[in-house]
C-alpha positions, 0 to 999 in steps of 0.5 A: 503442508498439503500436496496441493500446496506444493504443487500449486503453480502460485505458491512455494515454501521454503526454509529462508536461507542465510541472509546473503545476497551474491554479487550475481543475485545482486546484479540481476535484481538491480537489472532494468528489464523489464521493471525495477519491481520484479515483474516478468512476462508470464509465458502463455503456456505456464500453468495457471491456478484454477479459480474455485471461489468468487474472490480469487484474483484474476489469473494469467488466462483472465488478464489475456482474455480481458485484453482480447475482449478489449481488442475485439469489441472496441479496438483497444490495442497498442500503439493507439491505447493503453490499459491502465489496470484491470482487476476483479469486479468483486461479486455482491457479499451475498453471492460470496456468502452463498458460495460453497466449494464446487459451486460455479464462479461467474467472473467479471473484469473491470478495466480502465483504458485510455486512447493515447490519441484522443486522451479520453479515458474509458472504464470497461466491464467485461463478462469473462464467463460469458466472453462479452462486453457488459459495459462501456463508459466515456470519461473525458477530461480525466486521466488514468494511473501512470503505468510502468510502462510509461515510466520506463519509456520516458526514462529511456527517451529522455536520456537520448533526447538531443535536447537533453543530451545538450543541456546535460553537456552544458553541466559537465555530464557526457554520458547520459546513460549514467542518468535516471529520469524519474517521472512525477505526475501533476495536480491539474491546477500545476500543469503549465497553461501551454500543456493543459489538456494533455497527459503530462509528467515532469522529470527530475534528473538524477546522475549516477557515480557508475552503472550500478551506484545509487542514482539518487545520491546526486539530483541535477537540481534546477533541471525539470523536464516536462513530457507528454506521456501519451507521445513521449514528447519533450514539451519544455525544458526548465533549467534554472539554478545549477548548484553543482554536485556537492562532494556527498557520500550517497551510497549504501551499497557495500561496493560503493561505500568508502572504506566500508567494514561489516560490523563484527560480533553479530553471530547468526540467528536461525529460525526453525520450526523442525514439525513444519508450519502451523498454517495451511493454505488451500489455493487462497484460503489461509487457516491459522489456529483460529483464523480464517482469511482469504488473500487477494491481489489487485494492481491498484490497492496490492495486497487484499485480504477478504473474509477475516474470521475466527473459528470458535468451534461452531462455525467462522464468526466473521470480523471483516469482509475486505481489509486494504489500503486505498490511498497514500498521499505523499506531499513535500512541504517545500515551496521551492520550484524543485518541489512545489509539485511533488506530491505522489498518490502511490495508489491512485496515480500508481498502483501499489500492486504495480510496484510490489517487489519480489521477496527473494533476495537478502532477509525480507522474511526469516524462517520457514516461509510460504510465498505466493506469486501475484499476477498482473499486467502490462499496458497492453493487458499481457500478463506478467508475474511478480514471483514471491509477491506475499510472504507468509510465516509465523513469528514468536512475539514474546509473552502473550500472558503470564501471572506468577502465584506465590503457592501455584507458581508461574503460568506463562504463554508465549505470543505468536502471530501469523504475518501476511506481508508485501513489500512495495518499492516506489521509485526511491522509497520502500514501503513494507506492509505486515498484516499480523494476526494474533492468538488473542484475536487482535489484528495489527497492520504495520507499515515500515517505511524506508529507502532513500530521501529526496536530497536537493543541492543548495548554494549558500544558506540552506533552505528552511523547509528541510534538513541539512544531511550532507555537504550543501545537501538537504532533505525536505520535510514531507508527509506520508498519509495512508488510507486503510479501507477497512470493510468490517462485518463484526459477526455478519452485521449489521453494525453500528460505530460507537465513539468511546472515551474516558471522561474525567469526573469533577472532584466532589462528594463521590469523587473526593480524591478525583480519581473517577474515571468513566467511559462515555460511548456515543453511536456514530449516526450519519456518515462523515469524518471524525478526529482522534482526541489524545485527551480523552484516549478516543477510540472507535468501537464496530458493535453488532447490536443484534449479537450479544456476549455472555455478559450482555454486551454488543459483541464488537471490535476497536480500532485502536488510533495511532500514527495520525498525522495532521494535515497542517495545510491551508484549506485553500491549497492545491493539495487539500482540494485534491486531498480532503481525506487527510483532514480527518483520521477516521472517515465512516460510510455505509457500503457502496460497491462503487465507492472504492477509492477516498480521493476519487477514481482519477487522481492523476491530474485532478483538481478536486477530491471526488471521493469520501467529501462528496459521498459523505455530503449525502448524509447516509445513516450508518445506524445498523449498517454495513459500515466501512471505516476509512482510517488515515495514519502515516508519518510526518517526516522531519528528515534526520541526518541518520536517515541518510544515505538510507533511512532506517525504518520508520515504523507506524500501524494501527490495531483492530482489538476484540472489545467484547467479541469474546466472553473472556480471554481467547487465549487461554487455551493456548499451550504452555512452551516446552 
């Protein structure tokens, strides 16, 4: 590891300690200041990494400069304004490709802000190099994402509101400090008529048994608060059914689990690399064996991977320009009043970056770890830091390839992978994201969902829309649709997407036993949505028609679909009208720098999906183009009793594998183990 790496303000290398969390650590982690995610203010005098590449994430100083520009040019300042999000406006691809170490780096930021007085949203472009406002666009009638500040301010304001205190007392809750007010957003068509035109949220109320026990163990069912998030005014209290508090066991922390005894016989497992790690990190550029890529981070997407390529000894062959998550749609499939509005767009309404947690406690990563910090901002534009936001480490992954010959004996190679991971906490749920790079050229994306299910007490018969998981308590069926934005760049492009599937030939003279299978390939010519077909084992290949391998075939990578989830929803429904992206498992578009969000720029209180369905209606060509794939995958979660009170991880993902990109197995040169 280089001296530059060891001394960098945003990187630290550690040998992961045993998985032990002290009571003091746990209490600090649960502390609600300044947020549950681990965000903390970044002092102005703290060292800021120097920008050396056009794709480096915005620094703390750049966030401060962006906020100062907005104040100076447009008066954007608290209390009359909030900043929803500031991110780097990434330079054009040709500018990025032409950059060389030592070149000057021009920086432009894109900011979404809104006036809490008028309610109008604005998008600004800010020249950070020239310290100037480039553009200012008005977007009336739209609501930007909800900020962490709003979530906490609403929780604090409602817990002491006299009307809320009174209605809680009627239910026997005399200590409001034990409650949690959990804000959810609305679909535009679901906002009550009396509150149309406002920036509103609806709130669940939850009750802890003690100051640090699980708040999601006990729902104050039948109670919903409607709040104006601009003024933190309580607009309405909906107080309906009162099923009370069944005697559930909703605790998972050993401190609160009755008669908890640690499992015996689990011996320590140590991962060590006595000669150090095999990867290097130069600024945000990661190199591991043949792999080269850059790390990025935004408030909306969280972790972003840039310029992913494979160094074959003659240079780096491009594979992807940019990989990220562009949206996550989580609808609860329960029409009862407690859940009818419970649909979250975790990327567009909240921001995976803002929800990213510090990987400091327990065993988030195991082995020789390099952590990378992230810097974002609060709603006033002040920078805040997420320590240890990204984890880098190597893992052993079993056998890579093997053959046993009767004369020559056995040849076996173990498979190793480079892992880039982040963890996101969105209220009750956790999403653990792993991008893994393998020695045979495979890229794997894995998401592990865990955390705590939303549960609701009931009286009489259990509603049929979920699973009973505890005494008079059920968890609703729900879904998680993740949209991965895959801006591929196979061998530098241009690329064409080919739909490849296996066909069974009919029996006949040339196929007397009915064994024949052949592969059918059809280029996709026009942008749009496409569906997985399990029966034909359909995959999608991204090929470079102008680059050939040693066998005369176009070089290519293929998307191997898995974990696809059917929408199972009427197309007239509010859910589908806002998230038509879930109607297909794959969308393909030509690259457009302004087309970033598959359900539209503003999904908070949206009524229609203004993203992919609108863009693809243009019918643009995707033949030998700069193509972007939008892959929709996720979890169809029918709750189990075993998912309560805290869920074992539910694992989903997909792979990008070489399909003619190389001339032979690229892992033949992996050395045998010792």
